[in-house]
C-alpha positions in Angstrom: 221.6 210.5 304.0 219.0 211.9 306.8 215.5 212.8 305.7 215.6 216.3 304.6 213.1 218.4 305.7 211.7 220.3 302.6 210.5 223.7 301.5 207.0 224.3 302.2 204.6 223.3 299.5 203.6 226.5 297.6 200.2 226.9 296.8 198.8 225.0 293.5 195.9 226.9 291.6 194.8 223.5 290.9 195.3 221.7 293.9 193.5 222.4 297.0 195.1 222.6 300.2 194.2 219.4 302.7 193.5 221.8 305.4 190.6 223.6 303.3 189.2 220.6 302.9 188.5 218.8 305.9 186.5 219.5 309.4 189.4 221.2 311.5 187.3 219.9 314.4 188.2 215.9 313.5 190.0 214.0 316.1 193.1 213.6 314.0 193.7 217.5 313.0 193.3 218.1 316.8 195.2 215.9 317.8 198.1 216.6 315.0 198.1 219.8 316.5 198.7 219.1 320.2 201.9 217.3 319.1 205.3 218.0 319.1 206.0 216.5 316.0 210.1 217.7 316.4 210.4 215.5 319.3 210.2 212.2 317.1 213.0 214.3 314.7 215.2 214.4 317.3 214.6 210.9 319.0 213.8 208.8 315.9 216.7 210.4 313.8 219.2 208.2 314.4 217.0 205.1 313.8 216.4 206.1 310.4 219.4 205.8 308.5 219.9 206.7 305.0 223.6 205.8 303.8 223.5 205.0 300.1 220.6 206.2 297.7 217.7 208.2 298.7 216.8 210.5 301.6 215.5 208.6 304.5 211.4 208.7 305.0 210.0 211.6 307.1 209.9 210.6 310.3 206.2 212.7 310.8 205.2 210.1 307.9 206.1 206.6 310.0 205.6 208.7 313.8 201.7 209.2 312.1 201.7 206.1 310.3 202.4 203.9 312.8 199.8 205.8 315.6 197.3 205.3 313.3 197.9 201.6 312.7 197.8 200.6 316.5 195.1 202.8 317.0 192.8 201.6 314.9 194.4 198.5 314.4 195.0 198.1 311.4 197.8 195.5 309.5 201.1 197.5 307.9 199.3 197.1 304.1 195.5 198.0 305.8 197.0 201.4 307.0 198.8 202.6 304.2 196.1 201.4 301.8 193.4 203.9 304.2 195.9 206.7 304.3 195.8 206.7 300.4 191.8 206.9 300.4 191.4 209.3 303.6 192.4 213.4 303.5 192.4 212.9 307.8 194.8 210.0 307.4 196.9 212.5 304.9 197.2 215.6 307.1 197.9 213.9 310.4 201.0 212.6 308.9 201.9 215.9 307.6 200.6 216.5 304.3 199.8 219.6 302.5 197.8 218.5 299.4 195.9 215.1 298.6 198.0 211.9 297.4 196.5 209.3 295.2 199.7 207.3 295.3 201.2 205.2 298.4 203.6 207.3 300.3 205.7 204.3 301.9 205.7 200.6 300.6 203.7 198.9 303.7 207.2 196.2 304.5 209.0 199.9 305.2 206.8 200.0 308.8 208.5 196.7 310.1 212.1 197.1 308.7 
């Protein structure tokens, strides 16, 4: 089953949005705004099929993690570990709220 875009996350009284926590002048925030993320959705949709079970991983998350891994020369495990600690990485990959758990298993980046 193809990744289904979720509905926009509503505000949460106890969780501030990432965009309210980070510096909008940071290089990853600027880069995220410049990238046409829909291109990945159109071009990569066939590479991430999910015919059974849970829906496929969000393409922006995968594309963002692969970019961060390449740019910062990180292993699969390291990029996912840093993602958990870094609000800029999370914003870059399209998350609205800070998350404390890894979004995917690191081995998913190489499969």
